[in-house]
VEXLODO-884102 format. One record per atom (N, C-alpha, C, O): atom name; x, y, z. Coordinates in nm, 4 decimals. Layout:
// VEXLODO-884102
<atom=CA, east=X, north=Y, up=Z>
...
//
This chain:
// VEXLODO-884102
<atom=N, east=1.7045, north=-1.2489, up=0.0953>
<atom=CA, east=1.5750, north=-1.2396, up=0.0348>
<atom=C, east=1.5160, north=-1.1006, up=0.0599>
<atom=O, east=1.5205, north=-1.0505, up=0.1723>
<atom=N, east=1.4610, north=-1.0389, up=-0.0442>
<atom=CA, east=1.3986, north=-0.9111, up=-0.0314>
<atom=C, east=1.2479, north=-0.9258, up=-0.0582>
<atom=O, east=1.2060, north=-0.9929, up=-0.1525>
<atom=N, east=1.1686, north=-0.8611, up=0.0275>
<atom=CA, east=1.0249, north=-0.8592, up=0.0075>
<atom=C, east=0.9848, north=-0.7273, up=-0.0562>
<atom=O, east=1.0098, north=-0.6213, up=0.0013>
<atom=N, east=0.9241, north=-0.7313, up=-0.1719>
<atom=CA, east=0.8781, north=-0.6084, up=-0.2366>
<atom=C, east=0.7373, north=-0.5782, up=-0.1880>
<atom=O, east=0.6480, north=-0.6628, up=-0.1926>
<atom=N, east=0.7201, north=-0.4551, up=-0.1413>
<atom=CA, east=0.5977, north=-0.4122, up=-0.0761>
<atom=C, east=0.5315, north=-0.2999, up=-0.1553>
<atom=O, east=0.5990, north=-0.2087, up=-0.2031>
<atom=N, east=0.4026, north=-0.3065, up=-0.1686>
<atom=CA, east=0.3206, north=-0.1953, up=-0.2174>
<atom=C, east=0.2412, north=-0.1442, up=-0.1016>
<atom=O, east=0.2051, north=-0.2206, up=-0.0120>
<atom=N, east=0.2130, north=-0.0157, up=-0.1015>
<atom=CA, east=0.1307, north=0.0442, up=0.0028>
<atom=C, east=0.0073, north=0.1028, up=-0.0642>
<atom=O, east=0.0165, north=0.1886, up=-0.1519>
<atom=N, east=-0.1078, north=0.0546, up=-0.0208>
<atom=CA, east=-0.2358, north=0.1046, up=-0.0737>
<atom=C, east=-0.2923, north=0.2022, up=0.0273>
<atom=O, east=-0.3390, north=0.1625, up=0.1341>
<atom=N, east=-0.2879, north=0.3276, up=-0.0061>
<atom=CA, east=-0.3300, north=0.4351, up=0.0831>
<atom=C, east=-0.2073, north=0.4900, up=0.1566>
<atom=O, east=-0.1458, north=0.4205, up=0.2374>
<atom=N, east=-0.1737, north=0.6121, up=0.1282>
<atom=CA, east=-0.0499, north=0.6675, up=0.1858>
<atom=C, east=-0.0810, north=0.7992, up=0.2544>
<atom=O, east=-0.0685, north=0.9077, up=0.1976>
<atom=N, east=-0.1225, north=0.7839, up=0.3810>
<atom=CA, east=-0.1496, north=0.9003, up=0.4636>
<atom=C, east=-0.0405, north=0.9165, up=0.5684>
<atom=O, east=0.0711, north=0.8670, up=0.5526>
<atom=N, east=-0.0749, north=0.9865, up=0.6749>
<atom=CA, east=0.0238, north=1.0178, up=0.7781>
<atom=C, east=0.0792, north=0.8895, up=0.8472>
<atom=O, east=0.1974, north=0.8839, up=0.8809>
<atom=N, east=-0.0041, north=0.7903, up=0.8671>
<atom=CA, east=0.0434, north=0.6660, up=0.9269>
<atom=C, east=0.1484, north=0.5961, up=0.8396>
<atom=O, east=0.2535, north=0.5545, up=0.8882>
<atom=N, east=0.1182, north=0.5844, up=0.7118>
<atom=CA, east=0.2147, north=0.5206, up=0.6229>
<atom=C, east=0.3431, north=0.6010, up=0.6129>
<atom=O, east=0.4522, north=0.5440, up=0.6120>
<atom=N, east=0.3311, north=0.7335, up=0.6052>
<atom=CA, east=0.4509, north=0.8191, up=0.5951>
<atom=C, east=0.5300, north=0.8136, up=0.7249>
<atom=O, east=0.6525, north=0.8021, up=0.7205>
<atom=N, east=0.4658, north=0.8213, up=0.8378>
<atom=CA, east=0.5397, north=0.8312, up=0.9615>
<atom=C, east=0.5834, north=0.7007, up=1.0258>
<atom=O, east=0.6796, north=0.6979, up=1.1025>
<atom=N, east=0.5130, north=0.5929, up=0.9946>
<atom=CA, east=0.5373, north=0.4654, up=1.0604>
<atom=C, east=0.5773, north=0.3504, up=0.9695>
<atom=O, east=0.6633, north=0.2698, up=1.0051>
<atom=N, east=0.5156, north=0.3426, up=0.8527>
<atom=CA, east=0.5407, north=0.2314, up=0.7638>
<atom=C, east=0.6650, north=0.2541, up=0.6779>
<atom=O, east=0.7552, north=0.1705, up=0.6748>
<atom=N, east=0.6689, north=0.3674, up=0.6085>
<atom=CA, east=0.7818, north=0.3975, up=0.5208>
<atom=C, east=0.9140, north=0.3973, up=0.5962>
<atom=O, east=1.0102, north=0.3430, up=0.5417>
<atom=N, east=0.9281, north=0.4522, up=0.7148>
<atom=CA, east=1.0572, north=0.4450, up=0.7840>
<atom=C, east=1.1057, north=0.3042, up=0.8078>
<atom=O, east=1.2256, north=0.2771, up=0.8014>
<atom=N, east=1.0129, north=0.2140, up=0.8355>
<atom=CA, east=1.0531, north=0.0711, up=0.8551>
<atom=C, east=1.1081, north=0.0156, up=0.7231>
<atom=O, east=1.2131, north=-0.0485, up=0.7211>
<atom=N, east=1.0379, north=0.0403, up=0.6156>
<atom=CA, east=1.0798, north=-0.0095, up=0.4844>
<atom=C, east=1.2179, north=0.0484, up=0.4466>
<atom=O, east=1.3046, north=-0.0223, up=0.3953>
<atom=N, east=1.2349, north=0.1763, up=0.4731>
<atom=CA, east=1.3599, north=0.2422, up=0.4382>
<atom=C, east=1.4814, north=0.1974, up=0.5190>
<atom=O, east=1.5951, north=0.2091, up=0.4734>
<atom=N, east=1.4566, north=0.1466, up=0.6376>
<atom=CA, east=1.5709, north=0.1061, up=0.7240>
<atom=C, east=1.5953, north=-0.0416, up=0.7287>
<atom=O, east=1.6878, north=-0.0847, up=0.7975>
<atom=N, east=1.5175, north=-0.1226, up=0.6594>
<atom=CA, east=1.5343, north=-0.2665, up=0.6612>
<atom=C, east=1.5722, north=-0.3121, up=0.5197>
<atom=O, east=1.4937, north=-0.3007, up=0.4255>
<atom=N, east=1.6961, north=-0.3644, up=0.5077>
<atom=CA, east=1.7460, north=-0.4102, up=0.3796>
<atom=C, east=1.6667, north=-0.5254, up=0.3165>
<atom=O, east=1.6803, north=-0.5532, up=0.1973>
<atom=N, east=1.5850, north=-0.5911, up=0.3968>
<atom=CA, east=1.5067, north=-0.7011, up=0.3474>
<atom=C, east=1.3789, north=-0.6561, up=0.2822>
<atom=O, east=1.3075, north=-0.7372, up=0.2233>
<atom=N, east=1.3482, north=-0.5272, up=0.2915>
<atom=CA, east=1.2234, north=-0.4706, up=0.2372>
<atom=C, east=1.2526, north=-0.3693, up=0.1269>
<atom=O, east=1.3497, north=-0.2939, up=0.1328>
<atom=N, east=1.1665, north=-0.3700, up=0.0276>
<atom=CA, east=1.1801, north=-0.2788, up=-0.0867>
<atom=C, east=1.0423, north=-0.2226, up=-0.1207>
<atom=O, east=0.9461, north=-0.2978, up=-0.1358>
<atom=N, east=1.0333, north=-0.0929, up=-0.1326>
<atom=CA, east=0.9077, north=-0.0313, up=-0.1731>
<atom=C, east=0.8917, north=-0.0416, up=-0.3229>
<atom=O, east=0.9680, north=0.0195, up=-0.3978>
<atom=N, east=0.7939, north=-0.1180, up=-0.3678>
<atom=CA, east=0.7728, north=-0.1458, up=-0.5105>
<atom=C, east=0.6753, north=-0.0473, up=-0.5730>
<atom=O, east=0.6911, north=-0.0089, up=-0.6889>
<atom=N, east=0.5735, north=-0.0058, up=-0.4960>
<atom=CA, east=0.4675, north=0.0788, up=-0.5496>
<atom=C, east=0.3877, north=0.1402, up=-0.4383>
<atom=O, east=0.3816, north=0.0870, up=-0.3275>
<atom=N, east=0.3257, north=0.2537, up=-0.4686>
<atom=CA, east=0.2318, north=0.3180, up=-0.3731>
<atom=C, east=0.1160, north=0.3679, up=-0.4513>
<atom=O, east=0.1310, north=0.4278, up=-0.5578>
<atom=N, east=-0.0063, north=0.3416, up=-0.3950>
<atom=CA, east=-0.1276, north=0.4030, up=-0.4488>
<atom=C, east=-0.1752, north=0.5051, up=-0.3504>
<atom=O, east=-0.2046, north=0.4717, up=-0.2357>
<atom=N, east=-0.1838, north=0.6300, up=-0.3926>
<atom=CA, east=-0.2373, north=0.7353, up=-0.3104>
<atom=C, east=-0.3031, north=0.8369, up=-0.4005>
<atom=O, east=-0.2537, north=0.8692, up=-0.5086>
<atom=N, east=-0.4174, north=0.8871, up=-0.3528>
<atom=CA, east=-0.4884, north=0.9925, up=-0.4268>
<atom=C, east=-0.4285, north=1.1293, up=-0.3991>
<atom=O, east=-0.4573, north=1.2247, up=-0.4713>
<atom=N, east=-0.3458, north=1.1407, up=-0.2961>
<atom=CA, east=-0.2867, north=1.2667, up=-0.2578>
<atom=C, east=-0.1721, north=1.3047, up=-0.3524>
<atom=O, east=-0.0676, north=1.2397, up=-0.3568>
<atom=N, east=-0.1958, north=1.4118, up=-0.4270>
<atom=CA, east=-0.0904, north=1.4585, up=-0.5176>
<atom=C, east=0.0329, north=1.5075, up=-0.4441>
<atom=O, east=0.1444, north=1.4936, up=-0.4944>
<atom=N, east=0.0150, north=1.5641, up=-0.3273>
<atom=CA, east=0.1308, north=1.6100, up=-0.2474>
<atom=C, east=0.2140, north=1.4899, up=-0.1993>
<atom=O, east=0.3370, north=1.4955, up=-0.1988>
<atom=N, east=0.1456, north=1.3806, up=-0.1587>
<atom=CA, east=0.2217, north=1.2616, up=-0.1218>
<atom=C, east=0.2875, north=1.1936, up=-0.2409>
<atom=O, east=0.3975, north=1.1396, up=-0.2293>
<atom=N, east=0.2213, north=1.1962, up=-0.3529>
<atom=CA, east=0.2845, north=1.1436, up=-0.4750>
<atom=C, east=0.4127, north=1.2235, up=-0.5042>
<atom=O, east=0.5169, north=1.1638, up=-0.5313>
<atom=N, east=0.4064, north=1.3559, up=-0.4990>
<atom=CA, east=0.5218, north=1.4413, up=-0.5249>
<atom=C, east=0.6320, north=1.4106, up=-0.4216>
<atom=O, east=0.7487, north=1.3987, up=-0.4589>
<atom=N, east=0.5975, north=1.3978, up=-0.2954>
<atom=CA, east=0.6954, north=1.3713, up=-0.1920>
<atom=C, east=0.7719, north=1.2429, up=-0.2173>
<atom=O, east=0.8939, north=1.2374, up=-0.2024>
<atom=N, east=0.6970, north=1.1381, up=-0.2566>
<atom=CA, east=0.7590, north=1.0098, up=-0.2843>
<atom=C, east=0.8474, north=1.0146, up=-0.4088>
<atom=O, east=0.9538, north=0.9528, up=-0.4118>
<atom=N, east=0.8043, north=1.0870, up=-0.5102>
<atom=CA, east=0.8855, north=1.1059, up=-0.6294>
<atom=C, east=1.0133, north=1.1810, up=-0.5945>
<atom=O, east=1.1206, north=1.1465, up=-0.6440>
<atom=N, east=1.0035, north=1.2818, up=-0.5111>
<atom=CA, east=1.1203, north=1.3601, up=-0.4675>
<atom=C, east=1.2197, north=1.2723, up=-0.3902>
<atom=O, east=1.3404, north=1.2961, up=-0.3946>
<atom=N, east=1.1693, north=1.1727, up=-0.3207>
<atom=CA, east=1.2537, north=1.0833, up=-0.2442>
<atom=C, east=1.3107, north=0.9723, up=-0.3279>
<atom=O, east=1.3839, north=0.8876, up=-0.2765>
<atom=N, east=1.2778, north=0.9703, up=-0.4616>
<atom=CA, east=1.3378, north=0.8803, up=-0.5546>
<atom=C, east=1.2602, north=0.7520, up=-0.5774>
<atom=O, east=1.3131, north=0.6584, up=-0.6374>
<atom=N, east=1.1392, north=0.7455, up=-0.5323>
<atom=CA, east=1.0605, north=0.6212, up=-0.5514>
<atom=C, east=0.9895, north=0.6239, up=-0.6847>
<atom=O, east=0.9428, north=0.7283, up=-0.7303>
<atom=N, east=0.9821, north=0.5073, up=-0.7466>
<atom=CA, east=0.9050, north=0.4869, up=-0.8712>
<atom=C, east=0.7789, north=0.4080, up=-0.8343>
<atom=O, east=0.7645, north=0.3642, up=-0.7202>
<atom=N, east=0.6906, north=0.3904, up=-0.9271>
<atom=CA, east=0.5714, north=0.3111, up=-0.9030>
<atom=C, east=0.4686, north=0.3837, up=-0.8167>
<atom=O, east=0.3877, north=0.3201, up=-0.7491>
<atom=N, east=0.4719, north=0.5161, up=-0.8191>
<atom=CA, east=0.3776, north=0.5957, up=-0.7391>
<atom=C, east=0.2630, north=0.6342, up=-0.8337>
<atom=O, east=0.2867, north=0.6874, up=-0.9422>
<atom=N, east=0.1395, north=0.6071, up=-0.7922>
<atom=CA, east=0.0275, north=0.6357, up=-0.8805>
<atom=C, east=-0.0984, north=0.6650, up=-0.8012>
<atom=O, east=-0.1121, north=0.6273, up=-0.6848>
<atom=N, east=-0.1890, north=0.7330, up=-0.8677>
<atom=CA, east=-0.3219, north=0.7536, up=-0.8131>
<atom=C, east=-0.4244, north=0.6620, up=-0.8745>
<atom=O, east=-0.5433, north=0.6715, up=-0.8440>
<atom=N, east=-0.3790, north=0.5723, up=-0.9618>
<atom=CA, east=-0.4640, north=0.4784, up=-1.0330>
<atom=C, east=-0.4546, north=0.3417, up=-0.9641>
<atom=O, east=-0.3504, north=0.2764, up=-0.9688>
<atom=N, east=-0.5620, north=0.2999, up=-0.9012>
<atom=CA, east=-0.5602, north=0.1755, up=-0.8229>
<atom=C, east=-0.5366, north=0.0520, up=-0.9110>
<atom=O, east=-0.4651, north=-0.0392, up=-0.8695>
<atom=N, east=-0.5942, north=0.0471, up=-1.0301>
<atom=CA, east=-0.5742, north=-0.0664, up=-1.1226>
<atom=C, east=-0.4259, north=-0.0778, up=-1.1659>
<atom=O, east=-0.3676, north=-0.1861, up=-1.1725>
<atom=N, east=-0.3702, north=0.0390, up=-1.1942>
<atom=CA, east=-0.2264, north=0.0410, up=-1.2315>
<atom=C, east=-0.1398, north=-0.0088, up=-1.1150>
<atom=O, east=-0.0468, north=-0.0877, up=-1.1323>
<atom=N, east=-0.1742, north=0.0403, up=-0.9973>
<atom=CA, east=-0.1029, north=-0.0050, up=-0.8782>
<atom=C, east=-0.1081, north=-0.1556, up=-0.8622>
<atom=O, east=-0.0052, north=-0.2187, up=-0.8377>
<atom=N, east=-0.2268, north=-0.2146, up=-0.8756>
<atom=CA, east=-0.2465, north=-0.3584, up=-0.8577>
<atom=C, east=-0.1717, north=-0.4405, up=-0.9636>
<atom=O, east=-0.1377, north=-0.5567, up=-0.9413>
<atom=N, east=-0.1471, north=-0.3778, up=-1.0785>
<atom=CA, east=-0.0777, north=-0.4486, up=-1.1877>
<atom=C, east=0.0748, north=-0.4515, up=-1.1683>
<atom=O, east=0.1456, north=-0.5163, up=-1.2454>
<atom=N, east=0.1250, north=-0.3824, up=-1.0669>
<atom=CA, east=0.2671, north=-0.3744, up=-1.0381>
<atom=C, east=0.3133, north=-0.5057, up=-0.9775>
<atom=O, east=0.2460, north=-0.5583, up=-0.8889>
<atom=N, east=0.4268, north=-0.5612, up=-1.0225>
<atom=CA, east=0.4808, north=-0.6792, up=-0.9577>
<atom=C, east=0.5248, north=-0.6463, up=-0.8143>
<atom=O, east=0.6054, north=-0.5555, up=-0.7941>
<atom=N, east=0.4739, north=-0.7177, up=-0.7172>
<atom=CA, east=0.5130, north=-0.6980, up=-0.5758>
<atom=C, east=0.4735, north=-0.8216, up=-0.4993>
<atom=O, east=0.3836, north=-0.8941, up=-0.5420>
<atom=N, east=0.5380, north=-0.8478, up=-0.3873>
<atom=CA, east=0.5124, north=-0.9638, up=-0.3088>
<atom=C, east=0.3890, north=-0.9480, up=-0.2175>
<atom=O, east=0.3115, north=-1.0418, up=-0.1985>
<atom=N, east=0.3738, north=-0.8305, up=-0.1638>
<atom=CA, east=0.2691, north=-0.8058, up=-0.0672>
<atom=C, east=0.2217, north=-0.6607, up=-0.0776>
<atom=O, east=0.2986, north=-0.5727, up=-0.1162>
<atom=N, east=0.0963, north=-0.6361, up=-0.0436>
<atom=CA, east=0.0425, north=-0.5013, up=-0.0369>
<atom=C, east=0.0001, north=-0.4763, up=0.1052>
<atom=O, east=-0.0754, north=-0.5537, up=0.1641>
<atom=N, east=0.0502, north=-0.3661, up=0.1602>
<atom=CA, east=0.0117, north=-0.3189, up=0.2892>
<atom=C, east=-0.1053, north=-0.2249, up=0.2696>
<atom=O, east=-0.0905, north=-0.1177, up=0.2111>
<atom=N, east=-0.2247, north=-0.2660, up=0.3198>
<atom=CA, east=-0.3449, north=-0.1881, up=0.3005>
<atom=C, east=-0.3569, north=-0.0866, up=0.4164>
<atom=O, east=-0.3887, north=-0.1229, up=0.5297>
<atom=N, east=-0.3307, north=0.0396, up=0.3847>
<atom=CA, east=-0.3339, north=0.1447, up=0.4850>
<atom=C, east=-0.4335, north=0.2541, up=0.4439>
<atom=O, east=-0.4225, north=0.3693, up=0.4857>
<atom=N, east=-0.5288, north=0.2153, up=0.3625>
<atom=CA, east=-0.6303, north=0.3115, up=0.3168>
<atom=C, east=-0.7263, north=0.3417, up=0.4324>
<atom=O, east=-0.7168, north=0.2784, up=0.5376>
<atom=N, east=-0.8184, north=0.4372, up=0.4148>
<atom=CA, east=-0.9165, north=0.4607, up=0.5228>
<atom=C, east=-0.9922, north=0.3342, up=0.5643>
<atom=O, east=-1.0194, north=0.2472, up=0.4816>
<atom=N, east=-1.0248, north=0.3255, up=0.6893>
<atom=CA, east=-1.0857, north=0.2044, up=0.7467>
<atom=C, east=-1.2014, north=0.1516, up=0.6645>
<atom=O, east=-1.2079, north=0.0311, up=0.6401>
<atom=N, east=-1.2897, north=0.2335, up=0.6223>
<atom=CA, east=-1.4073, north=0.1899, up=0.5458>
<atom=C, east=-1.3732, north=0.1245, up=0.4121>
<atom=O, east=-1.4588, north=0.0623, up=0.3492>
<atom=N, east=-1.2483, north=0.1385, up=0.3691>
<atom=CA, east=-1.2082, north=0.0814, up=0.2384>
<atom=C, east=-1.1229, north=-0.0445, up=0.2547>
<atom=O, east=-1.0924, north=-0.1099, up=0.1550>
<atom=N, east=-1.0841, north=-0.0800, up=0.3753>
<atom=CA, east=-0.9942, north=-0.1933, up=0.3970>
<atom=C, east=-1.0463, north=-0.3240, up=0.3340>
<atom=O, east=-0.9713, north=-0.3948, up=0.2668>
<atom=N, east=-1.1721, north=-0.3546, up=0.3556>
<atom=CA, east=-1.2233, north=-0.4808, up=0.3027>
<atom=C, east=-1.2183, north=-0.4811, up=0.1503>
<atom=O, east=-1.1640, north=-0.5746, up=0.0915>
<atom=N, east=-1.2731, north=-0.3797, up=0.0852>
<atom=CA, east=-1.2735, north=-0.3744, up=-0.0629>
<atom=C, east=-1.1333, north=-0.3771, up=-0.1203>
<atom=O, east=-1.1070, north=-0.4458, up=-0.2190>
<atom=N, east=-1.0430, north=-0.3018, up=-0.0579>
<atom=CA, east=-0.9064, north=-0.2995, up=-0.1080>
<atom=C, east=-0.8355, north=-0.4312, up=-0.0847>
<atom=O, east=-0.7599, north=-0.4748, up=-0.1715>
<atom=N, east=-0.8562, north=-0.4957, up=0.0270>
<atom=CA, east=-0.7964, north=-0.6253, up=0.0535>
<atom=C, east=-0.8430, north=-0.7285, up=-0.0472>
<atom=O, east=-0.7616, north=-0.8041, up=-0.1003>
<atom=N, east=-0.9717, north=-0.7330, up=-0.0743>
<atom=CA, east=-1.0266, north=-0.8252, up=-0.1746>
<atom=C, east=-0.9635, north=-0.7988, up=-0.3113>
<atom=O, east=-0.9235, north=-0.8932, up=-0.3794>
<atom=N, east=-0.9541, north=-0.6737, up=-0.3522>
<atom=CA, east=-0.8942, north=-0.6381, up=-0.4809>
<atom=C, east=-0.7470, north=-0.6823, up=-0.4878>
<atom=O, east=-0.7005, north=-0.7336, up=-0.5896>
<atom=N, east=-0.6760, north=-0.6609, up=-0.3772>
<atom=CA, east=-0.5346, north=-0.7046, up=-0.3717>
<atom=C, east=-0.5227, north=-0.8551, up=-0.3892>
<atom=O, east=-0.4402, north=-0.9032, up=-0.4669>
<atom=N, east=-0.6061, north=-0.9297, up=-0.3160>
<atom=CA, east=-0.6007, north=-1.0770, up=-0.3264>
<atom=C, east=-0.6406, north=-1.1221, up=-0.4655>
<atom=O, east=-0.5776, north=-1.2128, up=-0.5199>
<atom=N, east=-0.7436, north=-1.0620, up=-0.5256>
<atom=CA, east=-0.7836, north=-1.0987, up=-0.6583>
<atom=C, east=-0.6801, north=-1.0669, up=-0.7628>
<atom=O, east=-0.6775, north=-1.1301, up=-0.8684>
<atom=N, east=-0.5935, north=-0.9691, up=-0.7356>
<atom=CA, east=-0.4852, north=-0.9346, up=-0.8249>
<atom=C, east=-0.3657, north=-1.0286, up=-0.8098>
<atom=O, east=-0.2675, north=-1.0175, up=-0.8832>
<atom=N, east=-0.3747, north=-1.1211, up=-0.7142>
<atom=CA, east=-0.2684, north=-1.2218, up=-0.6957>
<atom=C, east=-0.1615, north=-1.1868, up=-0.5972>
<atom=O, east=-0.0565, north=-1.2510, up=-0.5938>
<atom=N, east=-0.1860, north=-1.0846, up=-0.5154>
<atom=CA, east=-0.0880, north=-1.0411, up=-0.4171>
<atom=C, east=-0.1301, north=-1.0874, up=-0.2782>
<atom=O, east=-0.2478, north=-1.1143, up=-0.2541>
<atom=N, east=-0.0328, north=-1.0968, up=-0.1861>
<atom=CA, east=-0.0651, north=-1.1138, up=-0.0480>
<atom=C, east=-0.1098, north=-0.9796, up=0.0091>
<atom=O, east=-0.0733, north=-0.8743, up=-0.0433>
<atom=N, east=-0.1883, north=-0.9831, up=0.1159>
<atom=CA, east=-0.2379, north=-0.8568, up=0.1742>
<atom=C, east=-0.2074, north=-0.8510, up=0.3210>
<atom=O, east=-0.2392, north=-0.9440, up=0.3952>
<atom=N, east=-0.1466, north=-0.7438, up=0.3637>
<atom=CA, east=-0.1307, north=-0.7103, up=0.5057>
<atom=C, east=-0.2299, north=-0.5962, up=0.5268>
<atom=O, east=-0.2193, north=-0.4933, up=0.4600>
<atom=N, east=-0.3238, north=-0.6113, up=0.6161>
<atom=CA, east=-0.4307, north=-0.5095, up=0.6299>
<atom=C, east=-0.4288, north=-0.4489, up=0.7656>
<atom=O, east=-0.4209, north=-0.5183, up=0.8670>
<atom=N, east=-0.4364, north=-0.3159, up=0.7673>
<atom=CA, east=-0.4515, north=-0.2418, up=0.8940>
<atom=C, east=-0.5813, north=-0.2880, up=0.9605>
<atom=O, east=-0.6739, north=-0.3305, up=0.8914>
<atom=N, east=-0.5890, north=-0.2806, up=1.0905>
<atom=CA, east=-0.7142, north=-0.3134, up=1.1572>
<atom=C, east=-0.8086, north=-0.1947, up=1.1531>
<atom=O, east=-0.7639, north=-0.0801, up=1.1555>
<atom=N, east=-0.9328, north=-0.2193, up=1.1471>
<atom=CA, east=-0.9996, north=-0.3487, up=1.1292>
<atom=C, east=-1.0017, north=-0.3855, up=0.9806>
<atom=O, east=-0.9946, north=-0.2993, up=0.8930>
<atom=N, east=-1.0117, north=-0.5147, up=0.9556>
<atom=CA, east=-1.0173, north=-0.5598, up=0.8184>
<atom=C, east=-1.1540, north=-0.5295, up=0.7528>
<atom=O, east=-1.1645, north=-0.5151, up=0.6310>
<atom=N, east=-1.2563, north=-0.5205, up=0.8365>
<atom=CA, east=-1.3891, north=-0.4900, up=0.7859>
<atom=C, east=-1.4636, north=-0.4091, up=0.8898>
<atom=O, east=-1.4257, north=-0.4070, up=1.0069>
<atom=N, east=-1.5693, north=-0.3427, up=0.8471>
<atom=CA, east=-1.6457, north=-0.2564, up=0.9370>
<atom=C, east=-1.7873, north=-0.3037, up=0.9570>
<atom=O, east=-1.8670, north=-0.2346, up=1.0205>
<atom=N, east=-1.8206, north=-0.4196, up=0.9044>
<atom=CA, east=-1.9533, north=-0.4748, up=0.9301>
<atom=C, east=-1.9468, north=-0.6306, up=0.9312>
<atom=O, east=-1.8549, north=-0.6907, up=0.8755>
<atom=N, east=-2.0415, north=-0.6889, up=0.9924>
<atom=CA, east=-2.0428, north=-0.8352, up=1.0095>
<atom=C, east=-2.0503, north=-0.9112, up=0.8774>
<atom=O, east=-1.9863, north=-1.0153, up=0.8625>
<atom=N, east=-2.1259, north=-0.8618, up=0.7835>
<atom=CA, east=-2.1379, north=-0.9276, up=0.6541>
<atom=C, east=-2.0020, north=-0.9434, up=0.5846>
<atom=O, east=-1.9720, north=-1.0494, up=0.5298>
<atom=N, east=-1.9206, north=-0.8383, up=0.5872>
<atom=CA, east=-1.7879, north=-0.8455, up=0.5236>
<atom=C, east=-1.6965, north=-0.9400, up=0.5990>
<atom=O, east=-1.6159, north=-1.0103, up=0.5381>
<atom=N, east=-1.7085, north=-0.9425, up=0.7341>
<atom=CA, east=-1.6231, north=-1.0314, up=0.8097>
<atom=C, east=-1.6561, north=-1.1752, up=0.7745>
<atom=O, east=-1.5947, north=-1.2675, up=0.8278>
//
């Protein structure tokens, strides 16, 4: 069984810690990445990945089993809700929210 993963927010943490795990585990497959960073988009394209975009709606429309939310902390809650509303499972970096109302 292979789990297809999308990464929402692709900064140093995702590049240095999340992507290496996906690349070394045959049970995991990178399906899509949403990042506003053009340099990170180019890096992922150079490494042969498809489904790399700066458009969050396009990213959410990608078929995938789960989305790893690694965006900036203040966006975790909104991104997690959007991921769930798009019909995907969400794995969210801590904290999931930054205020009591969102929790």
